[in-house]
C-alpha angles and dihedrals in degrees: 000000000000093000092053103035097048091071098039128072094251099094112251091216090056093051092048090048092052096042097044092044091058097030101044104016094240120163119238097267093048092047091047092053092046090054091055093048092050089060084083088081095053089043091058092047093051091044092054098040093050096037094128093053090045091051090049090052092050090051089050088053089065094038099261104097130107122263090262089049090055092049091049090049091054091045094051094044095050096039093047093047094050091043089054093050093050099032100050092054093049092045091053090047093051097042093048102042110021127083102163105357126188103272102155097063096060091052092052090050091048090050090055089050092051091051087053088050089054090053090047092052091049091049092049092050092049092050092041088231114179116257125212123233140198092283090058097058115130132198088253091055090050093051094048092048090049090053091049092050091047089059088063088076084081114089109251095031112108113220094207093041097050094043095046090046091050092051093047090052089050088057101253120150113267093238091051092044091056093044094050092046091053092046091050088057093070099069092027094059091049090052092046092054091046093050090050091053097042104039109024121090086210104073134181091273090063092049092044091053089059101035106022128228097265091056092049091046092051091046091053092048093048091045090054095049094046091046092056090059095044094050092053095047096046094047091050093050092044090058093049136077089261093073094105091055091047095052092044090049091050089051092052090046091052092050092049091046090050093049091048090051091051092049088048092059097261094103 
């Protein structure tokens, strides 16, 4: 579930919360923390798949990277910082006050936005409007994308869905939007796990007592392997003429997932 839902606009945390609540009998806070820990699997997958870009960014960090590497470095630094500022506050709000928050409604809203994105992409293609790429990123873009990613700390808000949607609305090419969203996951997932450990009163020990270490380890491994396949497929489709269909399908999937969550009692 983690390996699939992390890359789709259906909020991986929400799916983990629902599944682990019914499968393992976890309470909301335990399930929420488990969802953050399982991001280790998708982190490893993204780190391996984008190892060349990551190496270029690391070279840029010491002044030896390419121009794209320097732009990606700025993008990741700004987006991760803004995400942290927004996300930590939202995480604390949710973990301290929520028991079973409304998580279906945000997914439905995101689905509607993605359908609007699909219409926007189709309009741009018909008008042959110019699309912006990675090299055209501005500081303003980075800040707005960081704010969008920070909102994914809320249950029901898909990180990949909200970041891809934000970048499409900013006029970035679909293939670059998906690639940048996946790259932004790498530092974001490390931060999410760290926040869960540092600020949550429900730590890994509480989750382990209910799920056990072997189960968590297997879940992380499977999430990594499944993620490798999904990243490859989504990036190929994003760069093809089928991108409008993909984004529209993701929008419909988000709406259906949100409705299912509402009907399951996580409205």
